[in-house]
C-alpha positions, 0 to 999 in steps of 0.5 A: 500499499502506498501512502498518499496525502488522502490516506494520511489525512485519515490518521488522527493528528495525535497518532502522527506525532513523532514524539509518541512511542509505538506502545503509546500509540497502541495504548491510544488506539485501544483506549479510543476503541474502548471508548467508542464501543462503550459509547454505543457507537460500535458493537463487538462480537462475542468471539472477538471478546472471548479471544481477547479475554483468553489471551488475557487469562493466558498472560495472567496465568503464565505470569503467575507460573513465572512467579511460582504460584501453585498450579492449583491456584492458577487453575482456580483463578483461570476458572474464575476469570473465565466465568467473569469473562463470559458474564462481562462478554455477554453483557458487553456484546448483547444486542439491544431489543428493539423498542415496540 
């Protein structure tokens, strides 16, 4: 893909700043995306939400393993987080019933 002035104008000004690191730009994109979803502008699919939550649980479990947390507590924490993820995922991705 070639960059043209038209495609560059679609990028928000704060992301074009040379003073921001790549991690800061990613954080800004995530924060703006979550804010748009929370405002009701967009809806996220349950599958996408579930994949993200599974990656989150996997990262926490790996970190707990590196900290030498006993395996049975890692499993308990993962099960609790999985249940929490399902409840919040259904709530976040539920389509509103049409008004009659």
